[in-house]
C-alpha positions in Angstrom: 69.7 137.9 121.7 68.0 135.6 119.2 66.1 133.5 121.8 62.4 133.1 121.1 61.4 133.9 124.7 63.6 137.0 125.0 61.9 139.7 123.0 63.8 142.5 124.8 66.5 142.6 127.4 67.4 145.6 129.5 70.7 145.4 131.5 71.0 147.7 134.6 74.6 147.8 135.7 74.3 150.7 138.2 71.7 149.9 140.7 69.4 153.0 141.3 66.2 152.2 143.1 64.1 155.0 141.6 65.4 154.4 138.0 64.8 150.7 138.4 61.2 151.2 139.7 60.4 153.6 136.8 61.9 151.2 134.2 60.0 148.2 135.6 56.7 150.1 135.5 57.3 151.4 131.9 58.0 148.0 130.4 54.8 145.9 129.9 55.4 143.5 126.9 55.6 139.8 127.8 59.0 138.3 127.0 60.8 141.4 128.2 63.7 140.7 130.5 65.6 142.8 133.1 69.1 141.9 134.2 70.1 143.9 137.2 73.6 143.8 138.8 72.5 143.3 142.4 71.1 140.4 144.5 67.4 139.4 144.3 66.8 140.5 147.8 67.8 144.1 146.9 66.1 144.2 143.5 62.7 142.5 144.0 61.1 145.2 146.2 61.5 147.7 143.4 60.0 145.7 140.6 56.4 146.2 139.5 54.1 143.2 140.2 54.1 141.9 136.6 57.8 140.8 136.9 58.9 137.3 137.9 62.3 137.0 139.5 64.3 134.1 138.0 67.0 131.9 139.6 70.3 133.6 140.6 72.8 134.6 137.9 76.3 136.0 138.0 78.2 138.7 136.0 81.6 137.2 135.3 84.7 138.5 133.6 88.0 137.1 132.4 91.1 138.3 130.6 91.0 136.7 127.2 93.7 134.1 126.3 94.4 132.3 123.0 93.1 128.7 123.0 94.3 125.7 121.1 91.2 124.1 119.7 91.6 120.4 119.7 89.5 118.9 116.8 87.3 115.9 117.7 86.5 113.3 115.1 82.9 113.1 116.2 82.0 116.8 116.1 82.3 119.6 113.5 82.9 123.2 114.6 81.5 126.0 112.5 82.1 129.7 113.1 80.0 132.5 111.4 80.6 136.2 111.8 78.1 138.9 110.9 79.4 142.4 111.7 80.5 142.4 115.4 78.6 139.2 116.3 80.1 135.7 115.9 78.2 132.4 116.4 80.0 129.1 117.0 78.3 125.7 116.7 79.5 122.2 117.3 77.4 119.6 115.5 77.7 115.8 115.4 78.8 114.2 112.2 75.1 113.5 111.7 74.3 117.2 111.9 72.7 117.2 115.4 73.4 120.4 117.3 75.6 119.6 120.4 76.8 123.0 121.6 76.7 126.6 120.6 77.5 130.1 121.7 77.6 133.7 120.6 80.0 136.7 121.2 79.7 140.3 120.3 82.6 142.8 120.3 82.4 146.3 121.7 85.3 148.7 122.7 87.8 146.0 123.6 85.2 143.8 125.4 83.8 140.5 124.2 80.3 139.9 125.4 79.5 136.2 125.5 75.9 135.0 125.3 73.7 131.9 124.8 76.5 129.4 125.6 74.7 126.1 125.7 75.6 122.4 125.6 72.7 120.1 124.8 72.1 117.6 127.6 73.0 114.5 125.6 76.5 116.1 124.9 77.4 117.5 128.3 80.5 116.5 130.2 82.5 116.1 127.0 84.4 119.4 127.0 82.2 120.9 124.3 81.4 124.1 126.2 85.2 124.7 126.5 85.7 124.2 122.8 82.9 126.7 122.0 84.3 129.2 124.6 87.8 128.8 123.2 86.8 129.3 119.6 84.8 132.4 120.5 87.7 133.7 122.6 90.1 133.3 119.7 87.7 135.3 117.4 87.5 138.0 120.1 91.2 138.3 120.5 91.6 138.5 116.7 89.0 141.4 116.9 91.3 143.1 119.5 89.0 142.4 122.5 91.0 141.8 125.7 88.3 141.2 128.4 85.4 138.8 128.2 82.1 139.3 130.1 79.1 137.1 130.4 76.1 136.4 132.7 76.2 132.9 134.0 73.5 130.7 135.4 74.1 128.7 138.5 75.0 125.6 136.3 77.3 127.6 134.0 79.1 129.4 136.9 81.2 126.2 137.7 82.3 125.8 134.1 83.4 129.4 133.8 85.2 129.4 137.1 87.1 126.2 136.0 88.3 128.0 132.9 89.5 131.2 134.7 86.5 133.5 134.9 85.7 135.4 138.1 82.5 136.6 139.6 82.1 140.4 139.4 78.5 140.8 140.7 75.3 138.8 141.4 72.7 139.4 138.8 69.0 139.4 139.3 67.0 138.3 136.2 63.3 139.1 136.0 60.8 138.5 133.2 57.4 139.6 132.2 55.5 136.4 131.6 
């Protein structure tokens, strides 16, 4: 995960009311997140009172395709792999972080996470460059399907580059 406000993350892909209720009661540490593949209206009644439901998110998937990465004179792309996790960063020539993302490989799946374009650099295609670079790394690692959880803002970008919505996701956090 690597995000300072995400100490733990529990992903629930098969919605089971009793199991969700038990899990939400057993977790008590602030900074713990739940991501449940179901809509907030369905999930919220089964969460303990310490949980705060966040804005809607979406589980998305796509068949991975090779991307031609078009270099930009004003940004430098770096890619670092440590075991099954790869990080990509785009920085300005002055070293300022403009966009970044992470992908992990598991059993033919590429799990994309923390795809972010900094506000001053949005609407320049940088998110597409990061996603393309991470997709190429994933294909080289023999992954064929990409999955991610998108925010409302990210959903439009991913749909525009061929991703489809698989399920709504309810995110909740202990504050």
